[in-house]
N, CA, C and O atoms as a GROMACS GRO file, in nm:
protein
  612
    1MET      N    1   0.720   3.011   1.226
    1MET     CA    2   0.682   3.005   1.365
    1MET      C    3   0.589   3.120   1.402
    1MET      O    4   0.498   3.103   1.483
    2LYS      N    5   0.612   3.238   1.344
    2LYS     CA    6   0.526   3.352   1.376
    2LYS      C    7   0.382   3.323   1.338
    2LYS      O    8   0.290   3.355   1.413
    3LEU      N    9   0.362   3.264   1.222
    3LEU     CA   10   0.226   3.231   1.177
    3LEU      C   11   0.162   3.131   1.273
    3LEU      O   12   0.048   3.150   1.316
    4HIS      N   13   0.234   3.025   1.306
    4HIS     CA   14   0.181   2.925   1.398
    4HIS      C   15   0.144   2.989   1.531
    4HIS      O   16   0.035   2.964   1.584
    5HIS      N   17   0.231   3.070   1.584
    5HIS     CA   18   0.206   3.130   1.714
    5HIS      C   19   0.089   3.229   1.708
    5HIS      O   20   0.001   3.224   1.793
    6SER      N   21   0.088   3.316   1.611
    6SER     CA   22  -0.014   3.422   1.608
    6SER      C   23  -0.151   3.371   1.566
    6SER      O   24  -0.252   3.429   1.607
    7LYS      N   25  -0.159   3.266   1.488
    7LYS     CA   26  -0.288   3.217   1.440
    7LYS      C   27  -0.336   3.093   1.512
    7LYS      O   28  -0.456   3.066   1.513
    8HIS      N   29  -0.250   3.018   1.572
    8HIS     CA   30  -0.287   2.890   1.630
    8HIS      C   31  -0.263   2.888   1.781
    8HIS      O   32  -0.357   2.879   1.860
    9HIS      N   33  -0.139   2.896   1.818
    9HIS     CA   34  -0.102   2.884   1.959
    9HIS      C   35  -0.157   3.001   2.042
    9HIS      O   36  -0.195   2.980   2.157
   10GLN      N   37  -0.161   3.119   1.987
   10GLN     CA   38  -0.206   3.236   2.064
   10GLN      C   39  -0.350   3.220   2.111
   10GLN      O   40  -0.385   3.268   2.219
   11THR      N   41  -0.434   3.153   2.034
   11THR     CA   42  -0.572   3.128   2.076
   11THR      C   43  -0.576   3.047   2.205
   11THR      O   44  -0.652   3.078   2.296
   12TYR      N   45  -0.493   2.943   2.213
   12TYR     CA   46  -0.485   2.863   2.336
   12TYR      C   47  -0.443   2.949   2.454
   12TYR      O   48  -0.503   2.944   2.561
   13VAL      N   49  -0.338   3.026   2.432
   13VAL     CA   50  -0.283   3.109   2.539
   13VAL      C   51  -0.387   3.210   2.588
   13VAL      O   52  -0.407   3.226   2.708
   14THR      N   53  -0.451   3.278   2.495
   14THR     CA   54  -0.552   3.377   2.531
   14THR      C   55  -0.667   3.313   2.608
   14THR      O   56  -0.707   3.362   2.713
   15ASN      N   57  -0.721   3.202   2.554
   15ASN     CA   58  -0.832   3.136   2.621
   15ASN      C   59  -0.792   3.079   2.756
   15ASN      O   60  -0.871   3.084   2.851
   16LEU      N   61  -0.673   3.026   2.766
   16LEU     CA   62  -0.626   2.975   2.894
   16LEU      C   63  -0.611   3.088   2.995
   16LEU      O   64  -0.651   3.072   3.111
   17ASN      N   65  -0.556   3.201   2.954
   17ASN     CA   66  -0.540   3.315   3.045
   17ASN      C   67  -0.674   3.366   3.095
   17ASN      O   68  -0.690   3.394   3.213
   18VAL      N   69  -0.772   3.377   3.005
   18VAL     CA   70  -0.906   3.423   3.044
   18VAL      C   71  -0.967   3.323   3.144
   18VAL      O   72  -1.025   3.363   3.245
   19THR      N   73  -0.954   3.195   3.114
   19THR     CA   74  -1.011   3.093   3.201
   19THR      C   75  -0.942   3.093   3.337
   19THR      O   76  -1.008   3.079   3.440
   20GLU      N   77  -0.811   3.108   3.339
   20GLU     CA   78  -0.740   3.112   3.467
   20GLU      C   79  -0.781   3.234   3.549
   20GLU      O   80  -0.788   3.225   3.672
   21GLU      N   81  -0.808   3.347   3.485
   21GLU     CA   82  -0.858   3.465   3.558
   21GLU      C   83  -0.995   3.436   3.618
   21GLU      O   84  -1.020   3.470   3.734
   22LYS      N   85  -1.082   3.375   3.540
   22LYS     CA   86  -1.215   3.339   3.590
   22LYS      C   87  -1.203   3.240   3.706
   22LYS      O   88  -1.278   3.248   3.803
   23LEU      N   89  -1.109   3.147   3.694
   23LEU     CA   90  -1.089   3.048   3.799
   23LEU      C   91  -1.042   3.115   3.928
   23LEU      O   92  -1.093   3.085   4.036
   24ALA      N   93  -0.946   3.204   3.918
   24ALA     CA   94  -0.896   3.275   4.036
   24ALA      C   95  -1.008   3.353   4.104
   24ALA      O   96  -1.018   3.355   4.227
   25ASP      N   97  -1.091   3.418   4.024
   25ASP     CA   98  -1.204   3.493   4.078
   25ASP      C   99  -1.303   3.399   4.148
   25ASP      O  100  -1.351   3.430   4.257
   26ALA      N  101  -1.333   3.286   4.086
   26ALA     CA  102  -1.427   3.190   4.144
   26ALA      C  103  -1.373   3.130   4.273
   26ALA      O  104  -1.448   3.110   4.369
   27VAL      N  105  -1.243   3.099   4.276
   27VAL     CA  106  -1.181   3.044   4.397
   27VAL      C  107  -1.186   3.149   4.509
   27VAL      O  108  -1.216   3.116   4.624
   28ALA      N  109  -1.156   3.274   4.476
   28ALA     CA  110  -1.159   3.381   4.576
   28ALA      C  111  -1.299   3.398   4.635
   28ALA      O  112  -1.314   3.432   4.753
   29LYS      N  113  -1.400   3.376   4.553
   29LYS     CA  114  -1.539   3.390   4.598
   29LYS      C  115  -1.597   3.260   4.652
   29LYS      O  116  -1.713   3.255   4.692
   30ASN      N  117  -1.515   3.154   4.655
   30ASN     CA  118  -1.558   3.022   4.699
   30ASN      C  119  -1.680   2.974   4.620
   30ASN      O  120  -1.773   2.917   4.675
   31ASP      N  121  -1.677   3.000   4.489
   31ASP     CA  122  -1.786   2.966   4.399
   31ASP      C  123  -1.755   2.830   4.334
   31ASP      O  124  -1.700   2.824   4.224
   32THR      N  125  -1.791   2.724   4.404
   32THR     CA  126  -1.759   2.589   4.360
   32THR      C  127  -1.821   2.556   4.225
   32THR      O  128  -1.758   2.490   4.142
   33ALA      N  129  -1.943   2.599   4.203
   33ALA     CA  130  -2.011   2.569   4.076
   33ALA      C  131  -1.933   2.626   3.958
   33ALA      O  132  -1.917   2.559   3.855
   34THR      N  133  -1.885   2.748   3.971
   34THR     CA  134  -1.808   2.808   3.862
   34THR      C  135  -1.673   2.738   3.846
   34THR      O  136  -1.629   2.716   3.733
   35VAL      N  137  -1.609   2.704   3.956
   35VAL     CA  138  -1.482   2.632   3.949
   35VAL      C  139  -1.501   2.502   3.870
   35VAL      O  140  -1.422   2.471   3.781
   36LEU      N  141  -1.606   2.427   3.901
   36LEU     CA  142  -1.632   2.302   3.831
   36LEU      C  143  -1.667   2.327   3.684
   36LEU      O  144  -1.626   2.250   3.597
   37SER      N  145  -1.741   2.432   3.656
   37SER     CA  146  -1.779   2.459   3.518
   37SER      C  147  -1.660   2.501   3.432
   37SER      O  148  -1.665   2.488   3.310
   38LEU      N  149  -1.554   2.550   3.493
   38LEU     CA  150  -1.436   2.592   3.418
   38LEU      C  151  -1.340   2.477   3.387
   38LEU      O  152  -1.248   2.492   3.306
   39LYS      N  153  -1.360   2.362   3.451
   39LYS     CA  154  -1.270   2.249   3.433
   39LYS      C  155  -1.253   2.210   3.285
   39LYS      O  156  -1.140   2.192   3.240
   40PRO      N  157  -1.362   2.195   3.209
   40PRO     CA  158  -1.342   2.157   3.069
   40PRO      C  159  -1.260   2.260   2.990
   40PRO      O  160  -1.174   2.223   2.909
   41ALA      N  161  -1.285   2.387   3.014
   41ALA     CA  162  -1.210   2.491   2.941
   41ALA      C  163  -1.063   2.489   2.981
   41ALA      O  164  -0.976   2.509   2.897
   42LEU      N  165  -1.035   2.465   3.109
   42LEU     CA  166  -0.895   2.457   3.153
   42LEU      C  167  -0.826   2.339   3.086
   42LEU      O  168  -0.716   2.353   3.032
   43ASN      N  169  -0.890   2.223   3.092
   43ASN     CA  170  -0.831   2.105   3.031
   43ASN      C  171  -0.810   2.125   2.882
   43ASN      O  172  -0.705   2.091   2.827
   44PHE      N  173  -0.910   2.182   2.817
   44PHE     CA  174  -0.909   2.194   2.673
   44PHE      C  175  -0.813   2.300   2.624
   44PHE      O  176  -0.744   2.280   2.523
   45ASN      N  177  -0.806   2.414   2.691
   45ASN     CA  178  -0.727   2.525   2.641
   45ASN      C  179  -0.578   2.510   2.665
   45ASN      O  180  -0.499   2.598   2.630
   46TYR      N  181  -0.539   2.399   2.726
   46TYR     CA  182  -0.396   2.374   2.730
   46TYR      C  183  -0.347   2.333   2.592
   46TYR      O  184  -0.228   2.316   2.570
   47GLY      N  185  -0.442   2.318   2.500
   47GLY     CA  186  -0.408   2.306   2.359
   47GLY      C  187  -0.384   2.165   2.311
   47GLY      O  188  -0.407   2.067   2.383
   48GLY      N  189  -0.339   2.157   2.190
   48GLY     CA  190  -0.307   2.030   2.130
   48GLY      C  191  -0.382   2.007   2.001
   48GLY      O  192  -0.465   2.089   1.960
   49PRO      N  193  -0.353   1.894   1.937
   49PRO     CA  194  -0.414   1.864   1.807
   49PRO      C  195  -0.567   1.853   1.812
   49PRO      O  196  -0.634   1.893   1.717
   50LEU      N  197  -0.623   1.799   1.921
   50LEU     CA  198  -0.768   1.787   1.928
   50LEU      C  199  -0.834   1.924   1.928
   50LEU      O  200  -0.930   1.945   1.854
   51LEU      N  201  -0.784   2.016   2.007
   51LEU     CA  202  -0.841   2.150   2.009
   51LEU      C  203  -0.832   2.215   1.871
   51LEU      O  204  -0.927   2.277   1.825
   52SER      N  205  -0.719   2.199   1.808
   52SER     CA  206  -0.702   2.254   1.674
   52SER      C  207  -0.805   2.197   1.577
   52SER      O  208  -0.865   2.271   1.500
   53ALA      N  209  -0.826   2.066   1.582
   53ALA     CA  210  -0.922   2.001   1.492
   53ALA      C  211  -1.065   2.045   1.522
   53ALA      O  212  -1.143   2.068   1.429
   54LEU      N  213  -1.101   2.056   1.650
   54LEU     CA  214  -1.235   2.102   1.685
   54LEU      C  215  -1.256   2.247   1.641
   54LEU      O  216  -1.362   2.281   1.588
   55ASN      N  217  -1.157   2.331   1.663
   55ASN     CA  218  -1.168   2.471   1.620
   55ASN      C  219  -1.178   2.481   1.468
   55ASN      O  220  -1.253   2.563   1.416
   56GLN      N  221  -1.103   2.400   1.398
   56GLN     CA  222  -1.107   2.403   1.252
   56GLN      C  223  -1.245   2.361   1.201
   56GLN      O  224  -1.297   2.420   1.107
   57LYS      N  225  -1.304   2.259   1.264
   57LYS     CA  226  -1.432   2.206   1.217
   57LYS      C  227  -1.550   2.292   1.263
   57LYS      O  228  -1.640   2.322   1.183
   58TRP      N  229  -1.551   2.333   1.391
   58TRP     CA  230  -1.668   2.402   1.447
   58TRP      C  231  -1.642   2.547   1.486
   58TRP      O  232  -1.736   2.618   1.521
   59GLY      N  233  -1.519   2.593   1.481
   59GLY     CA  234  -1.489   2.732   1.511
   59GLY      C  235  -1.453   2.760   1.655
   59GLY      O  236  -1.375   2.852   1.682
   60SER      N  237  -1.508   2.683   1.749
   60SER     CA  238  -1.479   2.702   1.891
   60SER      C  239  -1.530   2.582   1.969
   60SER      O  240  -1.610   2.504   1.919
   61LEU      N  241  -1.484   2.570   2.092
   61LEU     CA  242  -1.533   2.464   2.180
   61LEU      C  243  -1.682   2.484   2.207
   61LEU      O  244  -1.758   2.388   2.212
   62GLU      N  245  -1.723   2.609   2.225
   62GLU     CA  246  -1.864   2.639   2.254
   62GLU      C  247  -1.952   2.598   2.136
   62GLU      O  248  -2.060   2.543   2.156
   63SER      N  249  -1.908   2.625   2.016
   63SER     CA  250  -1.985   2.587   1.897
   63SER      C  251  -1.991   2.435   1.885
   63SER      O  252  -2.095   2.379   1.850
   64PHE      N  253  -1.880   2.367   1.913
   64PHE     CA  254  -1.879   2.221   1.910
   64PHE      C  255  -1.980   2.165   2.010
   64PHE      O  256  -2.063   2.082   1.975
   65THR      N  257  -1.972   2.210   2.137
   65THR     CA  258  -2.062   2.153   2.238
   65THR      C  259  -2.208   2.185   2.207
   65THR      O  260  -2.296   2.103   2.232
   66SER      N  261  -2.234   2.302   2.153
   66SER     CA  262  -2.371   2.338   2.115
   66SER      C  263  -2.423   2.245   2.004
   66SER      O  264  -2.536   2.197   2.012
   67THR      N  265  -2.341   2.220   1.904
   67THR     CA  266  -2.380   2.131   1.794
   67THR      C  267  -2.396   1.988   1.845
   67THR      O  268  -2.492   1.920   1.809
   68PHE      N  269  -2.303   1.945   1.928
   68PHE     CA  270  -2.310   1.810   1.985
   68PHE      C  271  -2.439   1.795   2.067
   68PHE      O  272  -2.511   1.697   2.052
   69ASN      N  273  -2.465   1.893   2.153
   69ASN     CA  274  -2.584   1.886   2.239
   69ASN      C  275  -2.712   1.882   2.157
   69ASN      O  276  -2.804   1.807   2.191
   70ALA      N  277  -2.719   1.960   2.050
   70ALA     CA  278  -2.838   1.959   1.964
   70ALA      C  279  -2.857   1.822   1.899
   70ALA      O  280  -2.969   1.772   1.891
   71THR      N  281  -2.748   1.763   1.854
   71THR     CA  282  -2.756   1.631   1.792
   71THR      C  283  -2.800   1.526   1.894
   71THR      O  284  -2.890   1.447   1.867
   72ALA      N  285  -2.737   1.526   2.011
   72ALA     CA  286  -2.769   1.427   2.113
   72ALA      C  287  -2.910   1.447   2.170
   72ALA      O  288  -2.979   1.349   2.199
   73ALA      N  289  -2.952   1.571   2.184
   73ALA     CA  290  -3.087   1.598   2.235
   73ALA      C  291  -3.193   1.549   2.137
   73ALA      O  292  -3.306   1.521   2.177
   74GLY      N  293  -3.159   1.540   2.010
   74GLY     CA  294  -3.254   1.497   1.908
   74GLY      C  295  -3.274   1.347   1.899
   74GLY      O  296  -3.358   1.300   1.823
   75VAL      N  297  -3.197   1.270   1.977
   75VAL     CA  298  -3.215   1.124   1.976
   75VAL      C  299  -3.352   1.092   2.035
   75VAL      O  300  -3.385   1.137   2.145
   76GLN      N  301  -3.430   1.014   1.963
   76GLN     CA  302  -3.562   0.972   2.012
   76GLN      C  303  -3.545   0.850   2.102
   76GLN      O  304  -3.485   0.750   2.062
   77GLY      N  305  -3.597   0.859   2.223
   77GLY     CA  306  -3.585   0.747   2.317
   77GLY      C  307  -3.442   0.735   2.367
   77GLY      O  308  -3.380   0.833   2.408
   78SER      N  309  -3.391   0.613   2.363
   78SER     CA  310  -3.256   0.591   2.413
   78SER      C  311  -3.155   0.596   2.300
   78SER      O  312  -3.188   0.574   2.183
   79GLY      N  313  -3.031   0.626   2.336
   79GLY     CA  314  -2.926   0.630   2.236
   79GLY      C  315  -2.803   0.702   2.286
   79GLY      O  316  -2.785   0.721   2.406
   80TRP      N  317  -2.720   0.742   2.192
   80TRP     CA  318  -2.591   0.801   2.223
   80TRP      C  319  -2.560   0.917   2.129
   80TRP      O  320  -2.601   0.916   2.013
   81GLY      N  321  -2.488   1.014   2.180
   81GLY     CA  322  -2.424   1.117   2.098
   81GLY      C  323  -2.276   1.084   2.095
   81GLY      O  324  -2.219   1.049   2.198
   82TRP      N  325  -2.214   1.097   1.979
   82TRP     CA  326  -2.075   1.058   1.963
   82TRP      C  327  -1.993   1.168   1.894
   82TRP      O  328  -2.040   1.233   1.801
   83LEU      N  329  -1.871   1.186   1.941
   83LEU     CA  330  -1.768   1.255   1.866
   83LEU      C  331  -1.683   1.143   1.807
   83LEU      O  332  -1.630   1.060   1.880
   84VAL      N  333  -1.671   1.141   1.675
   84VAL     CA  334  -1.597   1.035   1.608
   84VAL      C  335  -1.492   1.094   1.516
   84VAL      O  336  -1.500   1.210   1.475
   85TYR      N  337  -1.394   1.012   1.485
   85TYR     CA  338  -1.296   1.047   1.382
   85TYR      C  339  -1.323   0.956   1.263
   85TYR      O  340  -1.319   0.834   1.276
   86ASP      N  341  -1.350   1.014   1.148
   86ASP     CA  342  -1.376   0.938   1.027
   86ASP      C  343  -1.243   0.913   0.955
   86ASP      O  344  -1.181   1.006   0.904
   87LYS      N  345  -1.202   0.787   0.953
   87LYS     CA  346  -1.073   0.750   0.893
   87LYS      C  347  -1.071   0.777   0.743
   87LYS      O  348  -0.966   0.812   0.688
   88ASN      N  349  -1.186   0.762   0.676
   88ASN     CA  350  -1.190   0.784   0.531
   88ASN      C  351  -1.172   0.930   0.495
   88ASN      O  352  -1.099   0.964   0.401
   89PHE      N  353  -1.238   1.019   0.570
   89PHE     CA  354  -1.233   1.162   0.539
   89PHE      C  355  -1.132   1.238   0.625
   89PHE      O  356  -1.111   1.358   0.607
   90LYS      N  357  -1.071   1.166   0.719
   90LYS     CA  358  -0.971   1.225   0.808
   90LYS      C  359  -1.024   1.351   0.875
   90LYS      O  360  -0.961   1.457   0.874
   91SER      N  361  -1.145   1.336   0.934
   91SER     CA  362  -1.207   1.452   0.999
   91SER      C  363  -1.294   1.408   1.116
   91SER      O  364  -1.334   1.292   1.127
   92LEU      N  365  -1.321   1.504   1.201
   92LEU     CA  366  -1.410   1.481   1.314
   92LEU      C  367  -1.555   1.495   1.268
   92LEU      O  368  -1.585   1.572   1.177
   93GLU      N  369  -1.644   1.421   1.332
   93GLU     CA  370  -1.787   1.431   1.306
   93GLU      C  371  -1.861   1.410   1.437
   93GLU      O  372  -1.810   1.350   1.531
   94ILE      N  373  -1.982   1.461   1.441
   94ILE     CA  374  -2.074   1.434   1.550
   94ILE      C  375  -2.183   1.345   1.492
   94ILE      O  376  -2.245   1.380   1.391
   95VAL      N  377  -2.207   1.231   1.555
   95VAL     CA  378  -2.312   1.140   1.509
   95VAL      C  379  -2.395   1.096   1.628
   95VAL      O  380  -2.353   1.106   1.743
   96ALA      N  381  -2.514   1.047   1.598
   96ALA     CA  382  -2.602   0.992   1.701
   96ALA      C  383  -2.639   0.850   1.661
   96ALA      O  384  -2.654   0.819   1.542
   97THR      N  385  -2.655   0.765   1.760
   97THR     CA  386  -2.702   0.629   1.735
   97THR      C  387  -2.820   0.601   1.828
   97THR      O  388  -2.828   0.656   1.938
   98SER      N  389  -2.909   0.516   1.783
   98SER     CA  390  -3.026   0.480   1.862
   98SER      C  391  -2.995   0.359   1.949
   98SER      O  392  -2.910   0.276   1.916
   99ASN      N  393  -3.066   0.353   2.060
   99ASN     CA  394  -3.057   0.239   2.152
   99ASN      C  395  -2.912   0.209   2.186
   99ASN      O  396  -2.839   0.296   2.233
  100GLN      N  397  -2.871   0.086   2.161
  100GLN     CA  398  -2.731   0.048   2.188
  100GLN      C  399  -2.657   0.022   2.059
  100GLN      O  400  -2.556  -0.050   2.057
  101ASP      N  401  -2.706   0.080   1.949
  101ASP     CA  402  -2.641   0.059   1.819
  101ASP      C  403  -2.499   0.115   1.821
  101ASP      O  404  -2.475   0.223   1.875
  102PRO      N  405  -2.406   0.041   1.763
  102PRO     CA  406  -2.266   0.088   1.761
  102PRO      C  407  -2.241   0.190   1.652
  102PRO      O  408  -2.321   0.205   1.559
  103VAL      N  409  -2.131   0.259   1.665
  103VAL     CA  410  -2.080   0.344   1.558
  103VAL      C  411  -2.019   0.250   1.455
  103VAL      O  412  -1.942   0.160   1.491
  104LEU      N  413  -2.054   0.269   1.328
  104LEU     CA  414  -2.013   0.174   1.225
  104LEU      C  415  -1.918   0.236   1.123
  104LEU      O  416  -1.901   0.357   1.116
  105GLY      N  417  -1.859   0.150   1.044
  105GLY     CA  418  -1.776   0.192   0.932
  105GLY      C  419  -1.641   0.241   0.977
  105GLY      O  420  -1.580   0.187   1.069
  106ALA      N  421  -1.595   0.343   0.910
  106ALA     CA  422  -1.462   0.397   0.935
  106ALA      C  423  -1.462   0.502   1.046
  106ALA      O  424  -1.364   0.574   1.064
  107LYS      N  425  -1.572   0.512   1.118
  107LYS     CA  426  -1.584   0.611   1.225
  107LYS      C  427  -1.531   0.552   1.356
  107LYS      O  428  -1.581   0.451   1.405
  108ILE      N  429  -1.430   0.618   1.412
  108ILE     CA  430  -1.367   0.574   1.536
  108ILE      C  431  -1.424   0.658   1.651
  108ILE      O  432  -1.408   0.780   1.650
  109PRO      N  433  -1.491   0.594   1.750
  109PRO     CA  434  -1.546   0.671   1.862
  109PRO      C  435  -1.435   0.734   1.947
  109PRO      O  436  -1.341   0.667   1.988
  110LEU      N  437  -1.450   0.864   1.973
  110LEU     CA  438  -1.357   0.936   2.060
  110LEU      C  439  -1.424   0.970   2.192
  110LEU      O  440  -1.360   0.970   2.297
  111LEU      N  441  -1.554   1.001   2.186
  111LEU     CA  442  -1.631   1.039   2.304
  111LEU      C  443  -1.775   0.997   2.282
  111LEU      O  444  -1.833   1.027   2.178
  112GLY      N  445  -1.832   0.930   2.379
  112GLY     CA  446  -1.973   0.891   2.372
  112GLY      C  447  -2.048   0.944   2.493
  112GLY      O  448  -2.001   0.931   2.607
  113ILE      N  449  -2.164   1.003   2.469
  113ILE     CA  450  -2.250   1.051   2.577
  113ILE      C  451  -2.380   0.973   2.570
  113ILE      O  452  -2.451   0.979   2.469
  114ASP      N  453  -2.412   0.901   2.675
  114ASP     CA  454  -2.534   0.822   2.686
  114ASP      C  455  -2.651   0.916   2.708
  114ASP      O  456  -2.651   0.993   2.804
  115VAL      N  457  -2.752   0.912   2.620
  115VAL     CA  458  -2.868   0.999   2.637
  115VAL      C  459  -2.996   0.921   2.667
  115VAL      O  460  -3.106   0.972   2.650
  116TRP      N  461  -2.981   0.798   2.711
  116TRP     CA  462  -3.097   0.725   2.759
  116TRP      C  463  -3.129   0.781   2.897
  116TRP      O  464  -3.038   0.817   2.972
  117GLU      N  465  -3.257   0.789   2.931
  117GLU     CA  466  -3.297   0.853   3.056
  117GLU      C  467  -3.228   0.796   3.180
  117GLU      O  468  -3.209   0.869   3.277
  118HIS      N  469  -3.190   0.668   3.180
  118HIS     CA  470  -3.125   0.612   3.299
  118HIS      C  471  -2.996   0.686   3.332
  118HIS      O  472  -2.951   0.685   3.447
  119ALA      N  473  -2.936   0.750   3.233
  119ALA     CA  474  -2.810   0.821   3.254
  119ALA      C  475  -2.828   0.950   3.334
  119ALA      O  476  -2.734   0.998   3.396
  120TYR      N  477  -2.949   1.006   3.333
  120TYR     CA  478  -2.966   1.138   3.393
  120TYR      C  479  -3.096   1.159   3.468
  120TYR      O  480  -3.113   1.265   3.530
  121TYR      N  481  -3.189   1.064   3.467
  121TYR     CA  482  -3.324   1.089   3.517
  121TYR      C  483  -3.327   1.130   3.664
  121TYR      O  484  -3.401   1.222   3.699
  122LEU      N  485  -3.250   1.065   3.748
  122LEU     CA  486  -3.257   1.097   3.891
  122LEU      C  487  -3.217   1.241   3.920
  122LEU      O  488  -3.274   1.304   4.009
  123GLN      N  489  -3.122   1.292   3.847
  123GLN     CA  490  -3.075   1.428   3.872
  123GLN      C  491  -3.144   1.532   3.784
  123GLN      O  492  -3.169   1.644   3.830
  124TYR      N  493  -3.174   1.497   3.660
  124TYR     CA  494  -3.225   1.597   3.565
  124TYR      C  495  -3.369   1.571   3.520
  124TYR      O  496  -3.422   1.641   3.434
  125LYS      N  497  -3.432   1.469   3.581
  125LYS     CA  498  -3.568   1.428   3.543
  125LYS      C  499  -3.572   1.403   3.392
  125LYS      O  500  -3.489   1.328   3.341
  126ASN      N  501  -3.663   1.462   3.322
  126ASN     CA  502  -3.672   1.437   3.178
  126ASN      C  503  -3.621   1.556   3.096
  126ASN      O  504  -3.663   1.576   2.982
  127VAL      N  505  -3.531   1.633   3.154
  127VAL     CA  506  -3.478   1.752   3.086
  127VAL      C  507  -3.339   1.719   3.030
  127VAL      O  508  -3.237   1.758   3.086
  128ARG      N  509  -3.339   1.648   2.921
  128ARG     CA  510  -3.215   1.605   2.857
  128ARG      C  511  -3.121   1.722   2.825
  128ARG      O  512  -3.000   1.708   2.846
  129PRO      N  513  -3.170   1.835   2.775
  129PRO     CA  514  -3.078   1.946   2.744
  129PRO      C  515  -3.000   1.995   2.866
  129PRO      O  516  -2.884   2.034   2.852
  130ASP      N  517  -3.060   1.994   2.985
  130ASP     CA  518  -2.986   2.035   3.106
  130ASP      C  519  -2.875   1.936   3.137
  130ASP      O  520  -2.764   1.975   3.174
  131TYR      N  521  -2.905   1.808   3.122
  131TYR     CA  522  -2.804   1.704   3.141
  131TYR      C  523  -2.688   1.724   3.043
  131TYR      O  524  -2.572   1.715   3.081
  132LEU      N  525  -2.722   1.750   2.917
  132LEU     CA  526  -2.618   1.766   2.816
  132LEU      C  527  -2.531   1.888   2.842
  132LEU      O  528  -2.411   1.885   2.814
  133LYS      N  529  -2.589   1.995   2.895
  133LYS     CA  530  -2.508   2.113   2.931
  133LYS      C  531  -2.411   2.079   3.044
  133LYS      O  532  -2.296   2.123   3.044
  134ALA      N  533  -2.459   2.002   3.141
  134ALA     CA  534  -2.379   1.971   3.260
  134ALA      C  535  -2.272   1.864   3.236
  134ALA      O  536  -2.169   1.865   3.303
  135VAL      N  537  -2.296   1.774   3.143
  135VAL     CA  538  -2.206   1.660   3.126
  135VAL      C  539  -2.065   1.702   3.086
  135VAL      O  540  -1.970   1.628   3.110
  136TRP      N  541  -2.050   1.818   3.025
  136TRP     CA  542  -1.918   1.863   2.979
  136TRP      C  543  -1.823   1.890   3.095
  136TRP      O  544  -1.702   1.893   3.076
  137SER      N  545  -1.876   1.910   3.215
  137SER     CA  546  -1.788   1.935   3.330
  137SER      C  547  -1.716   1.809   3.377
  137SER      O  548  -1.624   1.817   3.458
  138VAL      N  549  -1.757   1.693   3.327
  138VAL     CA  550  -1.692   1.568   3.369
  138VAL      C  551  -1.621   1.496   3.254
  138VAL      O  552  -1.566   1.388   3.273
  139VAL      N  553  -1.622   1.555   3.136
  139VAL     CA  554  -1.552   1.492   3.024
  139VAL      C  555  -1.402   1.494   3.050
  139VAL      O  556  -1.346   1.597   3.089
  140ASN      N  557  -1.338   1.382   3.029
  140ASN     CA  558  -1.194   1.371   3.045
  140ASN      C  559  -1.129   1.400   2.909
  140ASN      O  560  -1.108   1.309   2.828
  141TRP      N  561  -1.099   1.528   2.885
  141TRP     CA  562  -1.045   1.569   2.756
  141TRP      C  563  -0.909   1.507   2.728
  141TRP      O  564  -0.872   1.488   2.612
  142LYS      N  565  -0.836   1.474   2.832
  142LYS     CA  566  -0.705   1.410   2.812
  142LYS      C  567  -0.725   1.274   2.745
  142LYS      O  568  -0.650   1.239   2.654
  143ASP      N  569  -0.824   1.198   2.789
  143ASP     CA  570  -0.852   1.069   2.726
  143ASP      C  571  -0.904   1.085   2.584
  143ASP      O  572  -0.865   1.011   2.494
  144VAL      N  573  -0.992   1.183   2.564
  144VAL     CA  574  -1.046   1.208   2.430
  144VAL      C  575  -0.932   1.247   2.335
  144VAL      O  576  -0.926   1.200   2.222
  145ALA      N  577  -0.842   1.332   2.383
  145ALA     CA  578  -0.728   1.374   2.301
  145ALA      C  579  -0.638   1.255   2.268
  145ALA      O  580  -0.586   1.246   2.157
  146ALA      N  581  -0.619   1.164   2.364
  146ALA     CA  582  -0.537   1.045   2.338
  146ALA      C  583  -0.603   0.956   2.234
  146ALA      O  584  -0.535   0.902   2.147
  147ARG      N  585  -0.735   0.940   2.241
  147ARG     CA  586  -0.806   0.861   2.141
  147ARG      C  587  -0.795   0.927   2.002
  147ARG      O  588  -0.778   0.859   1.901
  148TYR      N  589  -0.806   1.059   2.001
  148TYR     CA  590  -0.792   1.131   1.874
  148TYR      C  591  -0.652   1.111   1.815
  148TYR      O  592  -0.637   1.086   1.696
  149ALA      N  593  -0.552   1.123   1.899
  149ALA     CA  594  -0.414   1.106   1.852
  149ALA      C  595  -0.394   0.967   1.794
  149ALA      O  596  -0.331   0.952   1.690
  150ALA      N  597  -0.448   0.864   1.860
  150ALA     CA  598  -0.433   0.728   1.810
  150ALA      C  599  -0.511   0.706   1.681
  150ALA      O  600  -0.462   0.641   1.589
  151ALA      N  601  -0.633   0.761   1.674
  151ALA     CA  602  -0.719   0.740   1.557
  151ALA      C  603  -0.667   0.813   1.434
  151ALA      O  604  -0.681   0.764   1.322
  152SER      N  605  -0.608   0.928   1.453
  152SER     CA  606  -0.568   1.012   1.340
  152SER      C  607  -0.426   0.986   1.290
  152SER      O  608  -0.376   1.061   1.206
  153LYS      N  609  -0.362   0.882   1.341
  153LYS     CA  610  -0.225   0.849   1.296
  153LYS      C  611  -0.227   0.803   1.153
  153LYS      O  612  -0.122   0.770   1.097
   0.00000   0.00000   0.00000
């Protein structure tokens, strides 16, 4: 238990405590933008198997989102960025598909981000990277975690 707590669970606790401090500060300052930007970290740092798998693969949530954003931003024209679970390799992957092409093979979609301009043009014009930075504030990590739990059984 000491190993689990000090190497695994403690990371969640530390990150959650830091995020809650930032949240309290933002609420005190009535900084709505910061409150909204902290939502993914709050949802995510409550821990669980998905966080553990993302940390194992990419080292941190920030590294994961950076890698995901780079992959999705590289889609030419319309398409999707995906977080998938590969049943054959029993691991998470980030993949991109063009147009409306589906994720194929043993890859189970956990999260899909639409990167066709219709998804973001009115608010972000043609600046896809800004859209990709902002989209994480609305990801429902609870649903993604449930999909991961079902896929990885």
